[in-house]
C-alpha positions in Angstrom: 4.7 -156.1 -25.5 1.5 -156.3 -23.6 1.3 -156.8 -19.9 -1.5 -157.9 -17.6 -1.9 -155.7 -14.5 -4.3 -157.0 -11.8 -5.6 -155.6 -8.6 -7.8 -157.7 -6.2 -9.9 -156.3 -3.3 -12.2 -158.6 -1.4 -13.7 -158.9 2.0 -16.0 -160.9 4.3 -17.2 -160.2 7.8 -14.0 -161.6 9.3 -11.4 -161.5 6.6 -10.0 -159.4 3.7 -7.6 -159.3 0.8 -5.9 -156.7 -1.3 -3.2 -157.6 -3.8 -1.5 -156.2 -6.9 0.2 -158.4 -9.6 1.9 -157.9 -13.0 1.9 -160.7 -15.6 0.8 -163.3 -13.0 3.5 -162.4 -10.4 2.4 -161.0 -7.1 4.0 -157.5 -6.5 2.4 -156.4 -3.3 -0.3 -157.6 -0.9 -1.7 -156.3 2.4 -0.9 -158.5 5.4 -3.8 -157.5 7.7 -2.6 -159.9 10.4 0.8 -158.2 10.8 -0.5 -154.7 9.8 1.9 -154.1 6.9 2.3 -154.2 3.1 4.4 -157.0 1.7 6.4 -156.9 -1.5 7.3 -160.6 -2.2 9.5 -160.0 -5.2 12.6 -162.1 -5.8 16.0 -160.5 -5.4 17.0 -161.0 -9.1 14.5 -158.5 -10.5 14.4 -154.7 -10.4 12.4 -154.1 -7.2 9.1 -152.4 -7.6 8.0 -150.4 -4.5 4.6 -149.0 -3.7 4.1 -145.5 -2.4 4.0 -144.9 1.3 0.5 -145.2 2.6 -0.4 -148.2 0.4 -1.2 -150.3 3.4 -3.3 -147.6 5.0 -5.2 -147.3 1.7 -5.8 -151.1 1.8 -7.2 -150.8 5.3 -9.6 -148.0 4.2 -10.7 -150.1 1.2 -11.5 -153.0 3.5 -13.8 -150.7 5.5 -15.5 -149.6 2.4 -15.8 -153.2 1.2 -17.4 -154.3 4.5 -19.8 -151.4 4.5 -20.8 -152.2 0.9 -21.3 -155.9 1.9 -23.6 -154.9 4.7 -25.6 -152.6 2.5 -26.0 -155.3 -0.2 -27.1 -157.9 2.4 -29.7 -155.5 3.8 -31.0 -154.6 0.3 -31.3 -158.2 -0.8 -32.6 -159.8 2.4 -36.3 -159.8 1.2 -35.6 -160.7 -2.4 -36.8 -164.3 -3.1 -34.2 -166.8 -4.4 -36.5 -167.7 -7.4 -39.1 -165.7 -9.4 
């Protein structure tokens, strides 16, 4: 059968999110407050683990996201809201 695999990366000036899911169930997310990756899977399934370094990759992706956000803000600051 078909499965739906989803990855979300997002950021703001003060917050960020990175999460992986499969078929609508969260498999892994970055807990940036406690500085770790979390695998919130129930005990009755075959546990899926992510490779070592997944959290560090999420931290790096947040830095890229924040830099891209800054670049886009600078590029769009003089564009009028309406034509």
